[in-house]
Phi, psi and omega in degrees: 000154176217137183242129182227161170282157183288132178252150179318309182302344177261000184304320179290317173301312181297319179300319175295321180289323174301313182302310181304315183265346177239018171068000182188159173288346182259147169231160180245140169215121176054038179085356182247147173259146184222152173246094191296332178296345177270356189251174180286161175174188180231144186241122171257134180238147173228123178055040176085346190261146177285123172252346180205140181213132167226129179236155187214154175244131172245132174221194187289345180270344175142206182256126176248124175290116179271313177221150170218122172224151171224119186261356176245105183290146174076013183254006176062026180297308178309316176297309178305314180298315179294315182295333170300313184293321179301310184299318183298312184299315178302316177294326179275005180080012178286146183260345188215146166233138178226166177203166172235147174220184189252161185296343177272359191263062184295317184292316176299316182301312174302319185299308185300317181295321177298339176278348183102006176285144178245146178276126184243342183200149164240127174257097193286126177082008180296326181284324175301312177300312187298328186297336175298333177262327186236084181284359177282351177296122181293146180286330182233136183242213183306144175057027180067023184274131172289130185267119183234319195243149169268137175255124174253128177242153184212141174245123176267136183231158172261119180294147168305143179248151177054055175275000000 
C-alpha cells in the first residue's frame, strides 16, 4: 500500500470515490457544504485502487477533517490517514483539528476518541436541516439508528516550534 497527497490529476477519481461513499460529491458540516475532492488530503492505494481517503479544509480556526474512508477493515488505514493529518496540522502550526460525524456512527466516535479527540458539541437536528441542501443523506444509518444530529469532536495539538 502507498499513501500520497491528493494530486490535481486525481481529483475526478477522488470525486467518484466520495460520491460512492457519501451519496454525493458534496458533504455537509455545521451547516456548510463542501466538495471534498477540491480540498487537500491523503490517498491510500492498494494495487492502484483507492482503499483509503482523508480530505481536510484549513482556515484560521484550524483543520477540519471533511471525509475519512477506509474500504479495507482492520488494516489501520484510517488510523494512518488520521495520524498523517495530525502531523500535517502540527507542521502547519495549527492548534486544533475537528470533525463532524452523525449520531449513528458509534464505532467512528469511539475510533476518534481513541485518537485523543474529545466530544465538544452535539448539533441537535443539524442533519435534518442538512437534508434540505443534500437530500441524499439517509434517514437511517448504522445499527438502524435514525440520523438526526451532528457530533463534533476536536483534538487540541501543540504545533512544532522553530521549523
